[in-house]
PALOGU-800155 format. One record per residue (C-alpha): residue in one letter; x, y, z negated; residue number from 1. Coordinates in pm, 1 decimal. Layout:
// residues N
- A;X;Y;Z;NUM;
...
***
This chain:
// residues 524
- X;8290.9;-904.9;3723.9;1;
- X;7967.3;-999.3;3896.9;2;
- X;7900.1;-1116.8;4253.0;3;
- X;7542.4;-1097.9;4383.4;4;
- X;7448.0;-1325.2;4676.4;5;
- X;7120.0;-1189.3;4817.2;6;
- X;7084.6;-1405.9;5130.8;7;
- X;7119.8;-1777.6;5191.9;8;
- X;7485.5;-1883.3;5216.4;9;
- X;7639.4;-2220.6;5302.8;10;
- X;7722.0;-2425.9;4996.0;11;
- X;8092.3;-2424.9;5079.5;12;
- X;8103.3;-2047.3;5042.0;13;
- X;7901.0;-2054.7;4720.5;14;
- X;8134.0;-2315.7;4574.0;15;
- X;8440.6;-2100.0;4642.3;16;
- X;8272.4;-1800.3;4478.6;17;
- X;8156.9;-1999.5;4175.5;18;
- X;8503.5;-2144.4;4124.0;19;
- X;8665.1;-1799.8;4144.8;20;
- X;8614.1;-1717.9;3779.3;21;
- X;8360.9;-1443.5;3851.0;22;
- X;7994.6;-1441.1;3750.1;23;
- X;7797.7;-1543.3;4063.2;24;
- X;7426.7;-1458.7;4082.0;25;
- X;7215.5;-1597.4;4368.8;26;
- X;6890.6;-1402.8;4419.3;27;
- X;6740.8;-1406.1;4769.4;28;
- X;6435.2;-1234.7;4914.3;29;
- X;6475.7;-919.0;4704.6;30;
- X;6277.5;-605.9;4784.8;31;
- X;6459.0;-273.0;4799.0;32;
- X;6332.8;-185.4;4450.5;33;
- X;6453.7;-518.1;4311.3;34;
- X;6792.4;-481.1;4480.6;35;
- X;6829.5;-127.4;4344.1;36;
- X;6776.2;-265.4;3996.1;37;
- X;7010.6;-561.4;4030.7;38;
- X;7292.3;-374.2;4207.5;39;
- X;7365.5;-140.0;3915.0;40;
- X;7614.7;-365.6;3738.3;41;
- X;7732.7;-572.4;4036.4;42;
- X;8094.0;-558.9;4163.6;43;
- X;8038.4;-739.5;4497.5;44;
- X;7737.4;-804.5;4720.0;45;
- X;7724.4;-1093.9;4970.2;46;
- X;7462.7;-1068.7;5245.2;47;
- X;7363.1;-1203.4;5583.0;48;
- X;7107.2;-1035.9;5810.7;49;
- X;6810.5;-1051.6;5572.1;50;
- X;6917.9;-792.9;5314.7;51;
- X;6885.0;-424.5;5398.4;52;
- X;7157.4;-233.9;5213.9;53;
- X;7019.8;119.7;5230.7;54;
- X;7169.2;446.2;5109.6;55;
- X;6933.4;422.6;4810.4;56;
- X;7073.2;81.5;4719.3;57;
- X;7430.8;205.8;4753.9;58;
- X;7358.6;516.7;4545.5;59;
- X;7232.1;292.6;4264.8;60;
- X;7552.2;85.1;4264.7;61;
- X;7772.3;202.6;3978.8;62;
- X;8042.0;-67.5;4004.9;63;
- X;8012.6;-199.7;4360.6;64;
- X;8349.9;-242.8;4533.7;65;
- X;8262.4;-447.5;4843.3;66;
- X;7964.9;-548.1;5057.5;67;
- X;8046.6;-871.2;5240.5;68;
- X;7848.4;-971.8;5551.3;69;
- X;7867.8;-1342.3;5640.2;70;
- X;7848.8;-1276.0;6013.8;71;
- X;7951.8;-1008.9;6262.4;72;
- X;7679.9;-743.8;6276.1;73;
- X;7649.3;-488.5;5995.6;74;
- X;7347.4;-300.2;6131.9;75;
- X;7164.6;-377.0;5806.9;76;
- X;7421.1;-185.0;5599.8;77;
- X;7437.3;194.6;5567.2;78;
- X;7811.3;192.5;5631.5;79;
- X;7839.7;571.0;5619.1;80;
- X;7688.7;583.8;5269.3;81;
- X;7918.7;302.2;5157.2;82;
- X;8224.5;478.3;5297.2;83;
- X;8139.8;804.5;5122.2;84;
- X;8122.3;615.0;4794.5;85;
- X;8450.2;430.8;4859.4;86;
- X;8281.7;89.6;4898.7;87;
- X;8438.6;-154.1;5143.1;88;
- X;8208.5;-314.5;5401.2;89;
- X;8353.3;-636.0;5545.3;90;
- X;8231.6;-885.9;5803.2;91;
- X;8359.1;-1215.1;5947.7;92;
- X;8453.8;-1145.9;6311.2;93;
- X;8637.5;-1472.9;6380.1;94;
- X;8409.2;-1730.6;6222.6;95;
- X;8193.9;-1792.0;6530.9;96;
- X;8456.1;-1750.9;6807.3;97;
- X;8493.7;-2121.8;6884.1;98;
- X;8121.9;-2183.6;6843.4;99;
- X;8037.8;-1915.6;7101.2;100;
- X;8308.1;-2035.8;7341.7;101;
- X;8192.2;-2396.8;7319.0;102;
- X;7829.3;-2299.6;7371.0;103;
- X;7932.2;-2103.5;7679.7;104;
- X;8106.8;-2407.1;7819.9;105;
- X;7817.1;-2633.8;7725.9;106;
- X;7585.0;-2403.5;7919.8;107;
- X;7825.1;-2399.4;8215.4;108;
- X;7839.3;-2780.4;8233.8;109;
- X;7467.2;-2824.8;8176.5;110;
- X;7404.8;-2585.8;8464.0;111;
- X;7657.6;-2754.1;8693.0;112;
- X;7497.1;-3096.6;8640.8;113;
- X;7129.0;-2990.8;8600.1;114;
- X;7114.8;-3169.1;8265.0;115;
- X;6810.5;-2995.4;8106.7;116;
- X;6607.3;-3027.4;8426.8;117;
- X;6697.4;-3394.7;8470.1;118;
- X;6612.4;-3465.1;8107.4;119;
- X;6269.4;-3301.9;8143.2;120;
- X;6203.6;-3496.0;8464.3;121;
- X;6289.4;-3832.9;8310.9;122;
- X;6080.0;-3759.5;8002.0;123;
- X;5785.4;-3709.2;8238.6;124;
- X;5860.3;-4064.3;8364.5;125;
- X;6010.4;-3959.6;8697.7;126;
- X;6330.9;-4104.8;8848.5;127;
- X;6465.3;-3823.4;9069.1;128;
- X;6837.4;-3887.3;9101.7;129;
- X;6877.3;-3712.4;9438.1;130;
- X;6695.3;-3402.8;9317.5;131;
- X;6950.8;-3331.8;9045.1;132;
- X;7280.7;-3373.9;9229.3;133;
- X;7530.4;-3141.8;9064.3;134;
- X;7872.2;-2993.0;9137.4;135;
- X;8217.9;-3060.9;8993.2;136;
- X;8420.6;-2798.8;8808.9;137;
- X;8750.8;-2921.6;8950.0;138;
- X;8924.3;-2651.3;9162.3;139;
- X;8624.3;-2418.0;9130.3;140;
- X;8677.5;-2046.8;9062.3;141;
- X;8558.4;-1918.1;8724.6;142;
- X;8518.2;-1541.5;8687.1;143;
- X;8544.5;-1415.4;8329.2;144;
- X;8423.8;-1061.9;8260.8;145;
- X;8582.1;-966.0;7927.0;146;
- X;8909.4;-1121.1;7808.3;147;
- X;8873.5;-1088.1;7431.6;148;
- X;8876.0;-1367.5;7172.6;149;
- X;8578.1;-1562.4;7306.6;150;
- X;8667.9;-1507.3;7671.4;151;
- X;9019.2;-1636.3;7601.8;152;
- X;8884.0;-1954.4;7440.9;153;
- X;8652.2;-2016.0;7737.5;154;
- X;8951.4;-1977.2;7970.0;155;
- X;9150.1;-2241.7;7779.6;156;
- X;8867.8;-2492.2;7824.2;157;
- X;8819.1;-2406.7;8190.6;158;
- X;9188.3;-2460.7;8261.4;159;
- X;9162.3;-2815.5;8127.7;160;
- X;8905.5;-2874.1;8405.5;161;
- X;9154.6;-2748.6;8666.6;162;
- X;8954.2;-2433.9;8736.6;163;
- X;9107.8;-2117.9;8885.8;164;
- X;9047.3;-1814.3;8664.9;165;
- X;8972.5;-1458.3;8777.2;166;
- X;8938.6;-1207.6;8494.6;167;
- X;8816.7;-853.6;8448.8;168;
- X;8906.4;-637.9;8152.1;169;
- X;9008.4;-276.8;8218.5;170;
- X;9221.9;-270.7;7905.5;171;
- X;9424.0;-589.4;7959.6;172;
- X;9761.2;-550.6;8128.2;173;
- X;9891.9;-763.7;8414.6;174;
- X;10149.3;-914.4;8178.2;175;
- X;9887.0;-1012.3;7921.7;176;
- X;9660.9;-1161.6;8189.1;177;
- X;9950.2;-1357.9;8339.2;178;
- X;10032.6;-1507.1;7999.2;179;
- X;9670.3;-1626.4;7979.2;180;
- X;9684.6;-1784.7;8325.8;181;
- X;9440.9;-1528.2;8463.7;182;
- X;9445.8;-1328.3;8787.0;183;
- X;9303.6;-981.9;8721.8;184;
- X;9023.1;-872.9;8953.8;185;
- X;8746.1;-616.8;8969.0;186;
- X;8389.5;-713.2;8881.9;187;
- X;8306.9;-689.6;9253.7;188;
- X;8594.5;-923.8;9344.6;189;
- X;8483.5;-1169.3;9077.7;190;
- X;8128.7;-1164.2;9212.6;191;
- X;8247.2;-1220.9;9571.0;192;
- X;8492.9;-1503.4;9500.0;193;
- X;8366.6;-1695.9;9195.5;194;
- X;8170.0;-2018.6;9183.1;195;
- X;8085.6;-1961.0;8816.5;196;
- X;8075.2;-1626.3;8631.8;197;
- X;8060.4;-1575.8;8254.7;198;
- X;8044.2;-1246.0;8065.6;199;
- X;8210.8;-1179.6;7729.4;200;
- X;8210.0;-802.4;7681.3;201;
- X;8043.6;-590.8;7412.8;202;
- X;7726.3;-413.2;7522.9;203;
- X;7827.3;-53.8;7593.0;204;
- X;7715.4;217.4;7831.2;205;
- X;7978.9;95.6;8075.2;206;
- X;7881.5;-273.0;8054.6;207;
- X;7502.0;-236.3;8050.6;208;
- X;7368.2;-393.9;8372.2;209;
- X;7725.2;-434.5;8496.7;210;
- X;7594.8;-729.7;8700.3;211;
- X;7285.3;-631.2;8895.4;212;
- X;7124.3;-666.6;9237.4;213;
- X;7423.6;-511.0;9413.0;214;
- X;7649.2;-777.2;9260.8;215;
- X;7406.4;-1063.4;9324.5;216;
- X;7390.7;-961.8;9691.4;217;
- X;7763.5;-1026.9;9737.1;218;
- X;7780.6;-1356.0;9543.4;219;
- X;7810.6;-1697.6;9704.7;220;
- X;7473.9;-1874.6;9742.7;221;
- X;7620.1;-2154.0;9526.3;222;
- X;7728.0;-1915.0;9249.4;223;
- X;7605.3;-1968.6;8895.2;224;
- X;7618.8;-1718.5;8608.1;225;
- X;7626.8;-1746.2;8227.4;226;
- X;7558.0;-1491.7;7952.4;227;
- X;7627.4;-1594.3;7593.2;228;
- X;7751.2;-1247.1;7491.9;229;
- X;7486.1;-973.0;7468.5;230;
- X;7151.0;-923.4;7635.0;231;
- X;7160.6;-639.6;7886.4;232;
- X;7505.8;-698.8;8032.5;233;
- X;7329.6;-876.4;8318.6;234;
- X;7015.2;-707.5;8448.8;235;
- X;6748.3;-962.1;8360.0;236;
- X;6489.8;-872.9;8625.4;237;
- X;6756.5;-862.9;8896.9;238;
- X;6886.6;-1202.3;8783.6;239;
- X;6541.9;-1362.8;8787.0;240;
- X;6482.1;-1231.5;9139.0;241;
- X;6824.1;-1345.3;9262.1;242;
- X;6766.6;-1700.7;9138.2;243;
- X;6408.4;-1716.6;9261.9;244;
- X;6504.2;-1589.8;9610.0;245;
- X;6796.9;-1830.8;9636.1;246;
- X;7067.0;-1562.5;9645.9;247;
- X;7245.2;-1759.8;9373.4;248;
- X;7208.7;-2120.7;9263.2;249;
- X;7129.1;-2077.5;8896.0;250;
- X;7191.9;-1918.6;8559.1;251;
- X;7230.2;-2006.7;8192.4;252;
- X;7126.8;-1741.3;7940.7;253;
- X;7154.9;-1746.6;7560.2;254;
- X;7098.7;-1377.0;7481.6;255;
- X;6829.1;-1132.2;7583.5;256;
- X;6751.0;-760.9;7577.2;257;
- X;6448.4;-833.8;7358.5;258;
- X;6450.5;-1134.7;7130.1;259;
- X;6246.2;-1345.8;7136.1;260;
- X;6210.2;-1285.1;7513.4;261;
- X;5843.8;-1378.5;7533.3;262;
- X;5705.0;-1301.1;7876.5;263;
- X;6050.9;-1264.8;8032.3;264;
- X;6085.9;-1369.7;8395.9;265;
- X;6395.4;-1564.4;8292.2;266;
- X;6170.0;-1822.2;8124.1;267;
- X;5971.4;-1890.1;8440.8;268;
- X;6235.7;-2054.8;8662.6;269;
- X;6354.5;-2413.1;8620.2;270;
- X;6684.3;-2303.6;8779.0;271;
- X;6759.2;-2087.2;8473.5;272;
- X;6866.5;-2264.3;8154.8;273;
- X;6770.8;-2067.8;7843.3;274;
- X;6855.0;-2112.8;7474.3;275;
- X;6740.6;-1901.4;7175.6;276;
- X;7065.6;-1718.1;7089.1;277;
- X;7251.6;-2027.0;6971.5;278;
- X;7607.0;-1906.3;7034.0;279;
- X;7694.6;-1897.6;6663.6;280;
- X;7446.6;-2163.8;6555.9;281;
- X;7670.1;-2450.8;6457.0;282;
- X;7720.0;-2604.8;6116.7;283;
- X;8088.9;-2521.4;6140.8;284;
- X;8030.7;-2155.9;6230.4;285;
- X;7790.3;-2105.0;5941.5;286;
- X;8036.3;-2271.9;5705.8;287;
- X;8325.5;-2071.2;5848.0;288;
- X;8159.7;-1733.1;5795.0;289;
- X;8057.0;-1832.0;5441.6;290;
- X;8411.4;-1938.6;5355.3;291;
- X;8566.4;-1632.9;5520.6;292;
- X;8346.6;-1386.4;5334.1;293;
- X;8393.5;-1570.6;5004.0;294;
- X;8771.4;-1534.6;5025.2;295;
- X;8733.7;-1171.6;5137.3;296;
- X;8521.9;-1091.9;4830.9;297;
- X;8763.6;-1264.4;4595.3;298;
- X;9063.4;-1088.9;4750.3;299;
- X;8910.2;-745.5;4700.4;300;
- X;8797.1;-815.1;4344.4;301;
- X;9146.7;-940.3;4261.7;302;
- X;9291.2;-614.0;4391.8;303;
- X;9458.3;-771.4;4696.9;304;
- X;9274.1;-567.9;4961.3;305;
- X;9039.6;-648.1;5250.4;306;
- X;9131.3;-821.7;5574.4;307;
- X;8812.5;-753.4;5771.8;308;
- X;8681.7;-417.1;5653.2;309;
- X;8463.4;-243.3;5912.0;310;
- X;8487.8;88.9;5732.4;311;
- X;8768.3;275.1;5560.9;312;
- X;8942.8;65.4;5296.5;313;
- X;8882.9;196.9;4948.0;314;
- X;9102.5;496.5;4858.4;315;
- X;9119.6;719.7;4553.5;316;
- X;8846.3;988.5;4558.7;317;
- X;9098.0;1273.7;4533.4;318;
- X;9287.7;1138.1;4836.9;319;
- X;8968.0;1086.8;5036.4;320;
- X;8861.8;1445.3;4967.3;321;
- X;9176.1;1574.6;5142.5;322;
- X;9199.8;1333.4;5435.7;323;
- X;8828.6;1277.4;5508.4;324;
- X;8797.7;1542.4;5784.3;325;
- X;9120.2;1417.8;5944.4;326;
- X;8987.1;1062.3;5945.8;327;
- X;8690.1;1185.8;6148.8;328;
- X;8915.7;1400.6;6366.0;329;
- X;9149.8;1108.1;6437.9;330;
- X;8873.3;865.5;6535.4;331;
- X;8703.3;1128.1;6753.0;332;
- X;9032.3;1231.2;6917.4;333;
- X;9125.3;868.0;6983.6;334;
- X;8791.5;805.1;7155.3;335;
- X;8820.4;1118.2;7367.3;336;
- X;9178.7;1048.7;7476.2;337;
- X;9105.9;685.5;7566.5;338;
- X;8790.4;782.1;7755.8;339;
- X;8966.8;1058.8;7948.9;340;
- X;9253.3;838.1;8067.5;341;
- X;8988.6;613.0;8220.5;342;
- X;9208.3;304.8;8272.5;343;
- X;9427.1;56.7;8090.1;344;
- X;9689.7;200.2;7859.1;345;
- X;9990.8;59.7;7678.1;346;
- X;10094.5;337.1;7440.0;347;
- X;9928.3;540.8;7163.2;348;
- X;10137.9;819.7;7010.1;349;
- X;10026.1;1001.7;6696.0;350;
- X;10172.2;1322.3;6553.3;351;
- X;10108.0;1494.3;6219.6;352;
- X;10216.9;1856.3;6177.6;353;
- X;10188.1;2083.8;5876.0;354;
- X;10041.8;2003.0;5535.7;355;
- X;9875.7;1680.6;5652.3;356;
- X;10219.7;1533.5;5726.4;357;
- X;10294.9;1524.8;5354.9;358;
- X;9981.9;1325.1;5268.9;359;
- X;9909.9;952.5;5274.4;360;
- X;9779.8;934.3;5633.5;361;
- X;9767.9;556.7;5680.3;362;
- X;9388.5;564.0;5696.3;363;
- X;9401.2;851.1;5946.2;364;
- X;9629.3;645.6;6171.2;365;
- X;9392.3;348.7;6147.5;366;
- X;9102.0;576.7;6241.0;367;
- X;9284.0;696.5;6553.4;368;
- X;9356.2;337.6;6661.4;369;
- X;8997.9;237.5;6589.4;370;
- X;8862.5;521.6;6803.6;371;
- X;9095.1;459.2;7096.7;372;
- X;9048.9;82.8;7095.3;373;
- X;8670.0;99.3;7064.6;374;
- X;8660.0;251.0;7412.1;375;
- X;8832.5;-63.3;7540.3;376;
- X;8706.1;-338.5;7311.3;377;
- X;8375.0;-212.9;7173.5;378;
- X;8232.7;-171.1;6826.3;379;
- X;8400.5;-486.1;6693.3;380;
- X;8714.0;-279.9;6622.8;381;
- X;8752.3;-177.9;6258.7;382;
- X;9007.6;-13.8;6032.6;383;
- X;9163.8;-346.7;5943.9;384;
- X;9181.8;-530.3;6276.1;385;
- X;9280.0;-227.9;6489.8;386;
- X;9659.2;-273.1;6448.4;387;
- X;9636.4;-643.8;6532.2;388;
- X;9419.8;-578.2;6837.1;389;
- X;9665.7;-314.7;6959.3;390;
- X;9953.2;-558.6;6919.8;391;
- X;9769.4;-846.0;7090.2;392;
- X;9694.2;-621.4;7389.1;393;
- X;10054.1;-504.6;7415.0;394;
- X;9976.3;-147.2;7307.7;395;
- X;10275.8;27.4;7150.3;396;
- X;10184.7;253.7;6857.3;397;
- X;10418.4;526.7;6731.2;398;
- X;10385.6;796.1;6466.8;399;
- X;10571.9;1124.4;6407.0;400;
- X;10551.0;1368.0;6115.4;401;
- X;10667.6;1724.8;6067.7;402;
- X;10569.1;1950.1;5779.1;403;
- X;10598.5;2258.2;5999.9;404;
- X;10315.6;2388.7;6217.8;405;
- X;10316.3;2704.1;6427.5;406;
- X;9940.6;2752.0;6442.7;407;
- X;9716.1;2591.9;6181.6;408;
- X;9795.0;2463.0;5832.9;409;
- X;9757.9;2108.4;5964.7;410;
- X;9741.3;1970.2;6318.8;411;
- X;9680.7;1613.7;6440.1;412;
- X;9767.5;1497.9;6794.1;413;
- X;9699.3;1172.9;6980.0;414;
- X;9845.8;1083.1;7320.1;415;
- X;9716.5;776.8;7506.5;416;
- X;9920.7;673.3;7809.9;417;
- X;9972.2;396.9;8063.0;418;
- X;10004.8;332.5;8434.1;419;
- X;10167.8;667.8;8493.8;420;
- X;9877.3;860.4;8336.8;421;
- X;9823.5;1012.8;7993.8;422;
- X;9565.4;1205.8;7794.2;423;
- X;9649.1;1434.3;7501.6;424;
- X;9402.8;1555.3;7238.6;425;
- X;9511.5;1793.0;6961.9;426;
- X;9289.6;1906.8;6675.8;427;
- X;9262.1;2043.4;6324.0;428;
- X;9017.6;2064.6;6034.5;429;
- X;8840.4;2386.9;5941.1;430;
- X;8701.1;2322.0;5597.3;431;
- X;8501.0;2004.5;5641.4;432;
- X;8451.0;2063.6;6015.2;433;
- X;8680.2;1927.8;6285.3;434;
- X;8793.1;2117.5;6593.6;435;
- X;8973.8;2017.4;6913.9;436;
- X;9226.5;2288.5;6997.5;437;
- X;9393.7;2139.1;7304.4;438;
- X;9314.6;1889.7;7584.0;439;
- X;9630.2;1793.0;7771.9;440;
- X;9799.7;2133.7;7830.4;441;
- X;9478.1;2336.1;7817.4;442;
- X;9400.3;2538.8;7504.9;443;
- X;9043.1;2500.6;7383.9;444;
- X;8809.0;2560.7;7091.3;445;
- X;8583.0;2255.1;7085.9;446;
- X;8363.7;2144.9;6796.4;447;
- X;8285.4;1782.5;6893.4;448;
- X;7929.0;1653.5;6914.3;449;
- X;7785.7;1304.7;6951.1;450;
- X;7770.6;1325.7;7333.6;451;
- X;7990.2;1545.9;7548.6;452;
- X;8047.2;1587.8;7921.0;453;
- X;8412.6;1655.5;8001.1;454;
- X;8435.3;1821.9;8343.2;455;
- X;8767.5;1911.0;8505.8;456;
- X;8718.1;2215.6;8726.7;457;
- X;8876.1;2528.8;8870.8;458;
- X;8822.3;2842.1;8663.2;459;
- X;8621.1;3058.8;8901.0;460;
- X;8272.2;3209.6;8929.9;461;
- X;7961.0;3005.0;9008.2;462;
- X;8072.5;2677.2;8852.2;463;
- X;7914.1;2670.2;8505.4;464;
- X;7572.6;2791.9;8623.7;465;
- X;7514.8;2522.6;8889.0;466;
- X;7628.2;2251.3;8642.0;467;
- X;7376.7;2373.3;8384.7;468;
- X;7107.2;2384.7;8651.7;469;
- X;7168.4;2020.3;8748.6;470;
- X;7142.0;1909.7;8387.6;471;
- X;6826.8;2115.5;8336.5;472;
- X;6664.5;1969.0;8648.5;473;
- X;6721.2;1624.0;8496.3;474;
- X;6569.7;1724.1;8160.9;475;
- X;6905.3;1702.1;7980.7;476;
- X;6926.4;1958.0;7701.1;477;
- X;7254.4;2143.3;7645.8;478;
- X;7332.5;2211.7;7279.6;479;
- X;7669.1;2376.2;7329.7;480;
- X;7950.9;2450.8;7573.2;481;
- X;8319.7;2536.4;7557.0;482;
- X;8568.6;2610.1;7834.2;483;
- X;8947.5;2586.1;7820.8;484;
- X;9149.6;2905.9;7820.4;485;
- X;9329.9;2955.8;8155.3;486;
- X;9367.3;3224.3;8419.3;487;
- X;9118.2;3255.9;8705.8;488;
- X;9193.4;3005.7;8979.5;489;
- X;9372.5;2759.7;8752.1;490;
- X;9243.3;2410.0;8662.8;491;
- X;9071.1;2384.3;8325.9;492;
- X;8820.3;2173.2;8138.9;493;
- X;8457.5;2237.2;8050.2;494;
- X;8299.4;2049.5;7759.0;495;
- X;7919.1;2040.1;7753.7;496;
- X;7744.3;1901.6;7444.4;497;
- X;7419.2;1727.2;7540.4;498;
- X;7135.4;1576.5;7337.6;499;
- X;7080.9;1263.1;7546.6;500;
- X;7260.8;1015.3;7769.5;501;
- X;7359.4;1136.6;8115.3;502;
- X;7292.8;891.0;8401.7;503;
- X;7581.6;814.1;8635.9;504;
- X;7405.8;969.0;8932.3;505;
- X;7374.4;1299.0;8742.8;506;
- X;7746.1;1294.5;8662.6;507;
- X;7814.3;1239.8;9032.5;508;
- X;7593.3;1536.4;9119.9;509;
- X;7803.0;1756.9;8890.9;510;
- X;8110.4;1673.2;9100.3;511;
- X;7933.7;1808.5;9409.8;512;
- X;7947.1;2159.0;9260.1;513;
- X;8222.7;2355.6;9434.1;514;
- X;8520.9;2362.3;9197.8;515;
- X;8426.4;2061.4;8981.2;516;
- X;8689.0;1790.0;9012.8;517;
- X;8551.2;1519.5;8780.6;518;
- X;8286.1;1463.6;8513.9;519;
- X;8283.9;1203.0;8237.5;520;
- X;8050.6;1143.2;7943.9;521;
- X;8219.5;1072.6;7608.7;522;
- X;8019.8;948.3;7309.3;523;
- X;8180.2;988.4;6968.1;524;
***
């Protein structure tokens, strides 16, 4: 079997591949045409960010079993095309965890002691000791927004400096936080009470600009903030203004909305330390991801399976043909249920009824976990790590099967619950299409779309029209609408498919319509 390495890879990873007994071909800088030609008789492809693995490349691959990305992001891979062809796409999600955590702490300490500014001053032959007096970390409050792998490693290091930790993560339980030595708090509480604030969340609709002028206005004047996660979590213009006006003492930023951030206001203040996205740029991290992906490739080619697949693990074509719509239904239903509960949860219950109960539904279960957990954790959740992430967050997962069904030939149900609340989504497949047939106790007939507004309301006249009018006034196109089946005067749900994002203020306006109880946007 052949392994093609089409991007530069650390020697340690290449050595492992070459000693594996497979034929290893290193050919970098290939055009799409060249890759199409070379991929025909290749069993595994190893890439970094330079190679674009398009649908055309995947279609040309007659023997390809796995595409391995030495790194986290797989934006350069047409994952959907790979999945349809039964090709595993794997990444290396853990290889840069320590590197990113250490860079965060390096930025924190450099900011606390004004190290870059003092270095620049001395290089210009100035001796300004009083100008660069810093602050100690001892007994200071560190606010951590996002308590995933990297956030947890930052917390461990902060605790060794005798710092008090406040943490925000809507999907981490009190018990889990306590075991980490963290006091849970809201983002607002963190901003009010912290001396240092660091963010470690994925960039989602909910986390975009989560720290902005409103948050800067309530921070201590001596507060300092760090972003080594994703550009856009902190509003860059608001941050530059807050530092320049003296609302906060400083910032340290490694990631930007646009990279390189040429012309950004963040580069203009000597109170803001900036680095060019170096979170994963250590020798060890580059070696780690190369080693991790090498072993992943070898494992798959030896028939031992993938540990870090970001798509569906390879299944027999005849099995995939049967379960494919239910995989999509499960992931969609998981996302909807987790979004509707709107808070932390500790239980995910899955039920299979009818013909689907007699099939191999392991991949369907993984899809449901992936969908539900992505709402909490972000796009880093995949079909392989979803069970481990659920376990690490204290989420109990259960599964029931019954080969009888009173309504459709096959029905899939997911229930997400916690904190005294729950959300139930039940659906089925109609040919290759998927349909939601029940939300909580309300019967429905919903064909999911990419973006949907879920609005709880009272079934009565003059509700749907005003909602549509508000969306129209804000230039939001409606592509479809379904309403739950209940009697007049009873609570029900309205699902509006829209063609664009819906701003928060527009969602709030919908709740001003008489009879509308709540409105949430769900992206699937």
